[in-house]
N, C-alpha and C positions, 0 to 999 in steps of 0.2 A: 181148384180154380186155378186160372192163367193168367201169368205174369210175362210181361214180355220187358228185358233189362238190355243195356246198354256196355255188355260186358265184353273185355278188353285183353285178347289171350297174350302171353309173353310169347310166344310160340312164332307168331310170323315176325314181331319183332327183331327175333333173334334169325330168323329166316331171311329178312330184308339185310341184315348184317353180315350173316357170314358168307355169301358169296364174293362181298365185299374182300373181307380178309383172307378167301382164298385168295383168292388172284394177286393180292399185294404180296401175299407171302410167296407164291409163286412166281412172281416179279422181282421181289427180291432174290430169291434161291440163285434164279437167272443171272441176274446182274453179279452177284456173288463168286458163282463159279467162273466168272470172266465171260460168259456166252454173249454173242449180239447176232442181228439177224443174218449171220453169214454162216452161220449154223442153223442148217434148214431143218434137221429133224426136230432137235429143242424148242426151234421158232414156231412151227406148226405145231406143237404140243400145247404150246403157252398160247397161243391163239384160238386151238380147241377149247382148253380149258376156261377160255374167256368168255367163248361162245356160249358153253356150258353153263357158267357163271349168270352171264346177262340173260340168258332164258330163265335160270333159276328165280331171279332177283324181278323180272316180269313178274311172273308165277305168285312170288309172294306178296308181291304189292298190290296183285290183284284180289289174292286172298283177302291183306290187310283191311283191304276198303271193304270188299264183300263183308268182311265179319263186322267192320263197322255199321253196315248198314243192316245186317241181320242181326246182331248181338247175341241173344241168348233166350232160350223160354224155361220158364219154369212152370210145371206142372202141379200142383198140391190135390194129391187122391187121397183118399181114407187111410192106405196102409203103405203107400209109397211116393214118392217124389218123381218127377221125370226131368231131367236136363238135357237140354237138345241145344246144343252149339254148334258151330259150320264145322268142325270135325269130330265131334262127338255125340254120340247118344246116348245117355246113363238112367239105368233106373236103380234107387236106392231104397230098399224098403226101410221103414221104419225100427225095426226090429236090429236092423244091421250098423244103425247110427247112434252111436255111444252120446255124443253130445253136437250142439251147432252155439256156434258163437259170430254173433255180429258185431262188428266193428268200422271203424275209419283209419283212413291211410293218405299222406298226404302225396300230391305227385309234383313233380317240380320241374320247368322249364328252363334254362340258362337265361340270364339277361344280360351277359356281358359283352358282347358283341353293339348292342344298342347301346349301353354306356359306354364303351369302348368311342364308338362315332358322336355321341354327344358331348356336347363342350358343357353342358349344364352343370352348377353345382349339385344340384339335388341329386342329379343320376350319380355323379361322382362320390356324393357323402352320403349315399343312400345305405344301409348296413346290408340288405339284401341282395344277395346276387343273381337272386331265381325267382321267377314268377312260381307261385305255389297255389294248389288248389287242391280240396277234398275230393276224393271218393270214397264209396262205401263199400264192406267185404263182407261174405257171410261163409265162413267154415263149417263142413261138415266132417266132425271126427268119426271115422268108423271103429267099428271093434276091430278090425281086421289092422289096425295101426295106420290105416293110411285117411289121408284127408283131400277132399275136395274143396276147390274153391271157385265162388263166385264175386266178381264186382259188378259195381255199377255207379252210374253218376248220382252225386249226392244231391240231388235237385234243392233248393231252397235251404240247405241244410245251415250253411255259415252264417246266413242272415237271421236265420231262426234261432241258433247258438247264442247269439248277441242278444238276442229278446227274451230267449230264455231266464238270462240273469234276472230279470225283474218279473218275469210271470212264468214262474214254474209250472203251470198248468198247460204251457206249450210245450208239445212234444217237437224237437227240431230236425226229428227224422220223418214226420207224418206226410211229406212227399215223396222220399224214396223209395221208389218199386219194391228194389230188393228189400228193405226194411219192414214194409209190407206184405211181400212174400215171406219173410222170417216170421211173424207174425203170424200170417195162416197157415204157416210149416206148423208152430206153438201150440196152435189149437187144435189142428188135426192131429199131431200127434199125442197130444194129452186125452183128447176122444179117444185114437186108437189105445192108448195104454190103459185107460181107465175104464173104456166103454166096454162091448162086446169083442172089439177086436183085439185087445189085447187078451182074451182068455183062452 
């Protein structure tokens, strides 16, 4: 079966931040050494470095947007999983997977600026400094000791989790595509291990 998830890699976030770090460090070094625009060679080096960092920034922003659109694909087969992301195509055989763990994690976005601009007492005395939302995560633990981790939006999870307290038959993760892929993997892996594929 095929599943399409909204996977987000930290690689592109670092790729967007790194050019800024490099250019700020180079500028700080330039000023620390007492250089200015009258020093032609160091100024040209700084300008060229800034141009390279600018190009890298544009490329990583493009890749970040492309990943948001593309996400990742999981294909569950009889004896292996195929994981396709923007920068990787990987095949994991059930025989090399020791365990798989499905879980959740929280993402945060700071509201500090919004609170500082607002004169509202509600904003000033709110306990939380950040917006938080939940995402899902699936980690494959390989026999080699390596791990492969995928993440996805936890669609409707938070709303259903609060209803789950009064309705234990409700599965809060039922709408999460990554969870559906996890259940499909467990079924396929069980059939492989105990069926003819495991012999």
